[in-house]
C-alpha positions as CSV (number, residue, x, y, z in Angstrom):
1,M,-3.0,13.8,31.4
2,A,-4.4,11.9,34.4
3,T,-7.1,9.4,33.5
4,N,-9.0,6.9,35.5
5,L,-9.7,3.6,33.7
6,A,-11.5,0.5,34.8
7,L,-9.3,-2.1,33.2
8,D,-10.0,-5.8,33.0
9,P,-7.5,-7.3,35.4
10,E,-7.0,-10.5,33.3
11,L,-6.3,-8.4,30.2
12,L,-3.9,-6.2,32.1
13,E,-2.0,-9.3,33.5
14,R,-1.7,-10.7,30.0
15,A,-0.4,-7.4,28.8
16,F,2.3,-7.4,31.5
17,Q,3.3,-10.9,30.5
18,V,3.5,-10.4,26.7
19,S,4.9,-6.9,26.8
20,G,7.3,-7.2,29.6
21,E,6.3,-3.8,30.8
22,P,6.6,-3.3,34.5
23,T,3.8,-0.8,35.2
24,K,0.2,-0.3,34.2
25,K,1.1,3.1,32.5
26,A,3.9,1.5,30.5
27,A,1.7,-1.5,29.4
28,V,-1.2,0.7,28.4
29,T,1.1,3.1,26.6
30,R,2.7,0.2,24.7
31,A,-0.7,-1.2,23.8
32,L,-1.9,2.2,22.4
33,Q,1.3,2.6,20.4
34,E,1.0,-0.8,18.8
35,F,-2.7,-0.3,18.2
36,I,-2.0,2.9,16.3
37,A,0.9,1.4,14.4
38,R,-1.3,-1.5,13.2
39,R,-4.1,0.8,12.1
40,E,-1.7,3.0,10.2
41,Q,-0.1,0.0,8.5
42,R,-3.6,-1.2,7.5
43,R,-4.3,2.1,5.8
44,V,-1.1,1.8,3.8
45,A,-1.9,-1.8,2.9
46,E,-5.3,-0.8,1.6
47,L,-3.6,1.4,-1.0
48,F,-2.0,-1.6,-2.7
49,G,-3.6,-2.1,-6.0
50,Q,-5.2,1.3,-5.9
51,L,-2.2,3.4,-7.0
52,E,-1.1,3.6,-10.6
53,W,2.5,2.6,-11.2
54,D,4.5,4.7,-13.6
55,S,6.5,2.2,-15.6
56,S,8.8,4.9,-16.9
57,F,10.0,5.8,-13.4
58,D,13.7,4.9,-12.8
59,P,14.6,5.1,-9.1
60,K,18.3,4.8,-9.9
61,A,18.1,7.8,-12.1
62,E,16.4,9.8,-9.3
63,R,19.0,8.7,-6.9
64,S,21.9,9.9,-9.1
65,R,20.2,13.2,-9.6
66,A,19.9,13.7,-5.8
67,E,23.6,12.9,-5.2
68,S,24.8,15.6,-7.7
């Protein structure tokens, strides 16, 4: 998808430096991938303390059943 963006040249230069990406497209693609990954990680981290832990769950027992 072709898109025209007005990018801050200083930010773009810093993106080249820290990412090592050689092109604008590669640098923007990397930035978007990392942005998405961080947001997804944040959602998972927000679940900590909200889920109930089943103390009777035995992961080793589950593993041996799956191998049978």
